[in-house]
KEKE-3310 file (N, C-alpha, C; in steps of 0.2 Angstrom, whole numbers, plus 5000, padded with zeros to 4 digits):
npx = (5050:5033:5022:5015:5013:5026:5032:5045:5053:5063:5060:5048:5047:5040:5045:5054:5067:5081:5093:5091:5089:5099:5104:5093:5080:5072:5057:5052:5039:5030:5039:5043:5055:5063:5065:5065:5072:5085:5087:5085:5095:5106:5104:5109:5103:5095:5088:5076:5070:5053:5042:5031:5032:5043:5049:5050:5058:5069:5072:5077:5087:5095:5097:5106:5112:5114:5107:5093:5083:5067:5056:5040:5023:5013:5004:5008:5021:5039:5045:5053:5042:5043:5054:5057:5061:5054:5042:5037:5027:5025:5013:5012:5007:4995:4985:4982:4976:4962:4959:4966:4968:4974:4989:4990:4989:4999:5012:5011:5015:5027:5034:5043:5038:5031:5035:5035:5025:5022:5011:5006:4994:4983:4973:4957:4946:4949:4943:4931:4930:4936:4950:4959:4969:4966:4952:4940:4942:4937:4924:4912:4910:4905:4901:4908:4906:4905:4912:4918:4930:4944:4947:4959:4957:4966:4968:4960:4951:4959:4961:4974:4977:4972:4964:4959:4947:4945:4936:4941:4935:4937:4949:4954:4950:4954:4967:4965:4958:4968:4976:4985:4989:4982:4991:4994:4988:4991:4988:4997:4999:4998:5013:5019:5029:5028:5025:5023:5013:5005:4996:4982:4987:4989:4994:4981:4973:4979:4979:4966:4959:4963:4977:4985:4986:4991:4995:5000:5008:5007:5012:5008)
npy = (5219:5223:5215:5198:5196:5201:5213:5222:5235:5240:5240:5247:5260:5266:5273:5280:5284:5273:5277:5291:5289:5289:5295:5300:5300:5287:5278:5263:5256:5245:5236:5219:5209:5217:5217:5227:5238:5234:5233:5246:5252:5246:5253:5265:5275:5282:5272:5269:5255:5251:5242:5233:5221:5214:5202:5201:5209:5205:5194:5203:5209:5198:5194:5205:5221:5238:5246:5257:5250:5250:5248:5250:5257:5259:5270:5279:5286:5288:5301:5316:5328:5330:5323:5314:5310:5300:5286:5269:5254:5239:5229:5230:5236:5244:5238:5230:5238:5247:5259:5265:5278:5285:5280:5284:5300:5301:5296:5307:5318:5316:5314:5325:5341:5337:5327:5307:5293:5277:5264:5245:5233:5219:5218:5226:5220:5206:5201:5197:5184:5165:5162:5154:5145:5139:5132:5134:5145:5157:5161:5171:5174:5180:5196:5210:5222:5220:5224:5216:5211:5199:5188:5178:5167:5161:5147:5151:5162:5174:5186:5183:5187:5199:5206:5220:5223:5235:5245:5250:5262:5265:5265:5274:5288:5286:5290:5303:5310:5311:5320:5317:5317:5307:5299:5290:5274:5259:5242:5227:5216:5199:5192:5183:5175:5171:5157:5153:5145:5152:5152:5159:5163:5164:5158:5157:5163:5176:5180:5183:5190:5205:5204:5213:5231:5246:5260:5276:5290:5309:5321:5338)
npz = (5462:5458:5459:5460:5444:5440:5435:5435:5442:5437:5423:5423:5429:5439:5450:5444:5430:5434:5435:5440:5453:5463:5476:5482:5495:5503:5507:5513:5514:5525:5522:5525:5522:5515:5503:5493:5496:5497:5483:5480:5485:5479:5469:5473:5479:5495:5505:5518:5528:5533:5544:5552:5560:5570:5567:5554:5549:5557:5548:5536:5541:5543:5531:5525:5523:5521:5525:5535:5545:5552:5567:5566:5567:5552:5553:5560:5557:5563:5558:5553:5545:5530:5525:5515:5499:5489:5491:5494:5492:5491:5491:5505:5520:5517:5513:5525:5536:5542:5542:5526:5525:5535:5533:5523:5523:5534:5525:5514:5524:5528:5515:5504:5495:5481:5480:5477:5478:5476:5476:5478:5477:5480:5465:5467:5459:5462:5473:5471:5466:5467:5478:5470:5459:5446:5435:5443:5449:5441:5441:5446:5465:5476:5483:5472:5480:5493:5508:5518:5529:5526:5537:5549:5562:5578:5587:5600:5593:5592:5583:5568:5555:5546:5532:5520:5511:5499:5486:5467:5467:5479:5484:5475:5480:5493:5491:5483:5494:5503:5499:5491:5473:5458:5447:5439:5436:5437:5428:5428:5415:5413:5407:5396:5398:5411:5420:5434:5444:5460:5475:5472:5460:5443:5426:5420:5426:5426:5413:5410:5421:5430:5441:5450:5457:5454:5460:5457:5463:5467:5479:5477)
capx = (5045:5029:5017:5016:5013:5032:5034:5050:5053:5068:5055:5042:5052:5037:5049:5057:5072:5085:5098:5090:5087:5105:5106:5087:5078:5068:5054:5049:5033:5026:5046:5046:5062:5067:5069:5064:5077:5090:5088:5085:5103:5111:5104:5113:5095:5096:5083:5075:5064:5048:5040:5028:5034:5048:5052:5050:5064:5076:5076:5080:5095:5100:5100:5110:5110:5117:5100:5091:5077:5063:5050:5035:5017:5014:5001:5012:5029:5043:5050:5049:5040:5049:5061:5060:5061:5048:5040:5035:5026:5023:5009:5015:5003:4988:4981:4981:4974:4956:4958:4972:4970:4979:4994:4990:4990:5007:5017:5010:5016:5035:5035:5044:5034:5033:5037:5031:5023:5020:5010:5003:4990:4979:4967:4950:4941:4950:4939:4924:4932:4938:4957:4960:4972:4962:4944:4937:4946:4936:4918:4910:4907:4904:4900:4914:4905:4906:4918:4920:4937:4946:4950:4960:4959:4969:4961:4956:4949:4961:4963:4981:4979:4969:4965:4955:4943:4943:4935:4945:4934:4939:4956:4956:4945:4959:4971:4964:4957:4975:4982:4989:4986:4985:4996:4994:4983:4994:4986:5000:4995:5001:5015:5022:5036:5029:5022:5020:5007:5005:4991:4977:4991:4992:4993:4974:4968:4982:4976:4956:4957:4969:4978:4988:4983:4998:4994:5007:5004:5011:5013:5009)
capy = (5219:5226:5208:5192:5196:5199:5219:5225:5243:5242:5239:5249:5266:5269:5277:5286:5283:5271:5282:5297:5287:5290:5299:5300:5297:5284:5276:5256:5256:5238:5233:5213:5207:5223:5216:5233:5243:5232:5235:5252:5255:5246:5260:5272:5279:5281:5269:5266:5250:5251:5236:5233:5215:5214:5195:5200:5214:5200:5191:5207:5209:5190:5193:5210:5229:5246:5255:5258:5246:5254:5244:5255:5255:5264:5275:5284:5284:5291:5303:5323:5332:5331:5318:5309:5311:5295:5281:5264:5249:5232:5223:5231:5239:5246:5231:5225:5242:5248:5265:5267:5286:5285:5278:5289:5307:5299:5295:5314:5323:5313:5317:5334:5343:5334:5319:5302:5286:5272:5257:5240:5230:5214:5220:5225:5214:5199:5200:5193:5178:5162:5161:5146:5145:5133:5135:5136:5153:5162:5162:5174:5170:5186:5205:5215:5228:5218:5226:5212:5209:5192:5186:5172:5166:5155:5142:5155:5166:5179:5186:5182:5189:5202:5209:5223:5225:5242:5245:5253:5269:5266:5266:5282:5291:5287:5293:5310:5313:5311:5326:5314:5318:5301:5302:5284:5267:5253:5235:5225:5209:5193:5191:5175:5170:5168:5151:5151:5147:5152:5153:5160:5168:5157:5160:5154:5168:5181:5180:5184:5196:5209:5203:5217:5238:5250:5267:5281:5297:5314:5325:5343)
capz = (5458:5461:5459:5456:5439:5438:5432:5437:5443:5430:5416:5424:5431:5442:5454:5440:5427:5442:5434:5445:5460:5468:5482:5483:5501:5501:5512:5509:5520:5524:5520:5525:5522:5514:5497:5488:5499:5492:5475:5479:5488:5473:5463:5474:5484:5504:5509:5525:5527:5538:5544:5559:5560:5570:5564:5546:5551:5559:5542:5532:5546:5541:5522:5524:5519:5525:5526:5543:5547:5558:5566:5566:5563:5544:5553:5565:5554:5567:5554:5553:5540:5523:5526:5510:5491:5489:5495:5489:5494:5485:5496:5511:5524:5515:5512:5531:5539:5541:5538:5525:5523:5539:5531:5517:5527:5535:5521:5514:5529:5528:5509:5503:5492:5474:5481:5473:5482:5472:5481:5474:5482:5476:5462:5472:5457:5464:5481:5470:5463:5472:5478:5467:5454:5441:5432:5449:5452:5436:5442:5453:5469:5479:5480:5474:5484:5500:5510:5525:5529:5526:5543:5550:5569:5578:5592:5604:5590:5591:5574:5567:5549:5544:5524:5521:5504:5495:5480:5465:5467:5486:5483:5472:5484:5498:5488:5484:5501:5507:5497:5483:5464:5455:5442:5436:5438:5433:5430:5425:5412:5414:5405:5392:5400:5418:5422:5440:5449:5467:5478:5465:5454:5438:5419:5418:5430:5424:5405:5410:5425:5433:5449:5454:5455:5454:5462:5458:5466:5470:5484:5475)
cpx = (5038:5021:5018:5016:5022:5034:5039:5051:5059:5064:5049:5044:5046:5040:5053:5062:5077:5091:5099:5088:5093:5103:5098:5085:5071:5064:5051:5045:5031:5033:5047:5054:5067:5068:5070:5069:5082:5091:5088:5095:5108:5109:5107:5107:5098:5089:5082:5069:5060:5043:5037:5029:5042:5053:5054:5058:5070:5077:5078:5087:5099:5102:5106:5109:5114:5113:5098:5085:5073:5055:5044:5028:5016:5009:5002:5019:5032:5048:5047:5046:5044:5055:5063:5056:5053:5047:5037:5032:5022:5021:5011:5011:4997:4983:4978:4979:4967:4955:4965:4972:4975:4987:4995:4994:4998:5012:5016:5015:5025:5039:5038:5039:5036:5035:5032:5029:5020:5018:5004:5000:4985:4973:4959:4946:4942:4947:4933:4925:4937:4946:4959:4964:4969:4954:4941:4936:4940:4926:4918:4908:4906:4904:4906:4914:4905:4913:4920:4927:4939:4949:4953:4962:4963:4963:4959:4953:4950:4963:4971:4982:4972:4969:4960:4953:4941:4942:4939:4941:4938:4946:4959:4954:4952:4964:4972:4962:4963:4978:4985:4986:4989:4988:4996:4992:4986:4991:4988:4996:5002:5007:5018:5025:5035:5024:5020:5015:5009:4999:4985:4980:4992:4992:4987:4972:4971:4981:4969:4957:4963:4970:4982:4985:4990:4995:5000:5003:5007:5009:5014:5013)
cpy = (5221:5222:5203:5189:5196:5207:5221:5233:5244:5244:5246:5259:5271:5274:5283:5282:5280:5275:5290:5295:5288:5296:5302:5297:5295:5280:5270:5256:5247:5232:5225:5212:5211:5222:5223:5238:5240:5235:5241:5254:5253:5250:5266:5277:5277:5278:5269:5262:5249:5246:5235:5227:5216:5207:5195:5205:5210:5197:5196:5208:5204:5193:5200:5216:5234:5251:5253:5251:5249:5249:5248:5255:5262:5270:5280:5284:5290:5294:5311:5323:5332:5329:5314:5312:5305:5291:5276:5258:5243:5228:5224:5236:5241:5242:5229:5231:5245:5254:5267:5275:5289:5285:5282:5296:5306:5301:5302:5319:5322:5314:5322:5334:5340:5327:5313:5297:5282:5264:5252:5236:5224:5220:5219:5220:5207:5196:5195:5187:5173:5161:5155:5147:5143:5137:5138:5143:5158:5162:5165:5172:5176:5192:5208:5220:5225:5219:5223:5211:5203:5194:5180:5173:5162:5151:5146:5160:5171:5181:5190:5185:5192:5206:5212:5225:5232:5242:5250:5262:5272:5270:5273:5287:5293:5293:5301:5313:5314:5316:5323:5319:5313:5303:5295:5278:5262:5245:5231:5218:5205:5192:5182:5171:5168:5163:5147:5150:5148:5156:5153:5164:5161:5161:5161:5162:5174:5184:5184:5190:5199:5206:5209:5226:5241:5256:5271:5288:5300:5318:5333:5349)
cpz = (5461:5461:5458:5448:5436:5435:5436:5438:5437:5423:5416:5425:5434:5448:5451:5436:5434:5441:5440:5452:5465:5470:5485:5490:5499:5505:5510:5517:5518:5521:5519:5525:5517:5505:5493:5489:5497:5488:5475:5483:5482:5467:5465:5480:5493:5507:5514:5523:5532:5539:5553:5562:5562:5569:5556:5546:5553:5553:5535:5536:5542:5535:5521:5521:5524:5526:5532:5542:5552:5558:5569:5563:5557:5547:5558:5564:5559:5564:5554:5545:5535:5524:5520:5503:5489:5492:5491:5494:5491:5490:5501:5513:5523:5516:5520:5536:5538:5538:5534:5523:5530:5539:5526:5520:5529:5531:5517:5518:5529:5521:5507:5497:5483:5473:5478:5479:5478:5478:5476:5479:5477:5473:5465:5468:5460:5469:5477:5466:5469:5473:5476:5459:5444:5438:5437:5450:5444:5436:5448:5459:5477:5476:5478:5478:5492:5505:5516:5524:5529:5534:5545:5559:5570:5583:5597:5600:5592:5583:5574:5559:5547:5536:5524:5512:5503:5488:5474:5465:5474:5487:5482:5476:5491:5497:5488:5490:5504:5507:5493:5479:5461:5449:5437:5438:5435:5435:5425:5420:5412:5407:5401:5396:5409:5418:5429:5442:5458:5470:5472:5462:5450:5432:5418:5418:5427:5419:5406:5417:5429:5439:5453:5452:5458:5456:5463:5458:5468:5473:5480:5478)
residu = (MET:TRP:GLY:PRO:GLU:GLY:LEU:ASP:GLU:VAL:GLU:ALA:GLU:LEU:LEU:GLY:PRO:PRO:GLU:GLU:LEU:LYS:GLY:ARG:ASP:VAL:LEU:GLU:ILE:GLY:ALA:GLY:ALA:ALA:GLN:CYS:SER:ARG:TRP:LEU:ALA:ALA:GLN:GLY:ALA:ARG:PRO:VAL:ALA:LEU:ASP:ILE:SER:HIS:ARG:GLN:LEU:GLN:HIS:ALA:LEU:ARG:ILE:GLY:GLY:THR:PHE:PRO:LEU:VAL:CYS:ALA:ASP:ALA:GLY:ALA:LEU:PRO:PHE:ALA:ASP:GLY:SER:PHE:ASP:LEU:ALA:CYS:SER:ALA:TYR:GLY:ALA:LEU:PRO:PHE:VAL:ALA:ASP:PRO:ARG:LEU:VAL:LEU:ARG:GLU:VAL:ARG:ARG:VAL:LEU:ARG:PRO:GLY:GLY:ARG:LEU:VAL:PHE:SER:VAL:THR:HIS:PRO:ILE:ARG:TRP:ALA:PHE:PRO:ASP:GLU:PRO:GLY:PRO:GLU:GLY:LEU:SER:VAL:SER:GLY:SER:TYR:PHE:ASP:ARG:THR:PRO:TYR:VAL:GLU:GLN:ASP:GLU:GLU:GLY:ARG:ALA:VAL:TYR:VAL:GLU:HIS:HIS:ARG:THR:LEU:GLY:ASP:ARG:VAL:ARG:ASP:VAL:VAL:ALA:SER:GLY:PHE:ARG:LEU:VAL:ASP:LEU:VAL:GLU:PRO:GLU:TRP:PRO:ALA:TRP:ASN:THR:SER:GLU:TRP:GLY:GLY:TRP:SER:PRO:LEU:ARG:GLY:ASN:LEU:ILE:PRO:GLY:THR:ALA:ILE:PHE:VAL:CYS:GLU:ARG:ASP)
# end
């Protein structure tokens, strides 16, 4: 799944037709519990799941899988140049770094020529609205152009969660400046079958404003 709307890679084929994934080397960035890598392995691909969180990778280990789990910073990938055919990230890594170009340039480095990167993030327009699933989440409450990050702190004032806002234009410029060609920008519509509410996600909001932006990029 590329996001809360429920867009499935089997349907979207943003990484390519599933039957063509067999034998491909794929890097999942910000893998969490490696759900995407587990699906990729089932298609015959050779995924590597990378996350900076040791605890998340422990979850992945408990769930199981035969692919490598790597605990590392996405801005300093521990792989040789040209190690992968594809890279993917579903809401992983990129929203949580102050300079996403560091990550994008590293991903480009480890991709082979012609390699593809697909990543999804919260749609930038959502930052102008309250994170509420009901009608109160439909009125603009802040500036879309305010790039102040969202920060949660512990009792001692230490940041425990940080998410950075980039406008749609910022994201496009980040992709291009990092040496990629933007092939597609997918904004999934909310499907009729999805009746779930989760945090600020709901059919009400999903039918009116986009929630996810998926960037399909290629290294020439």
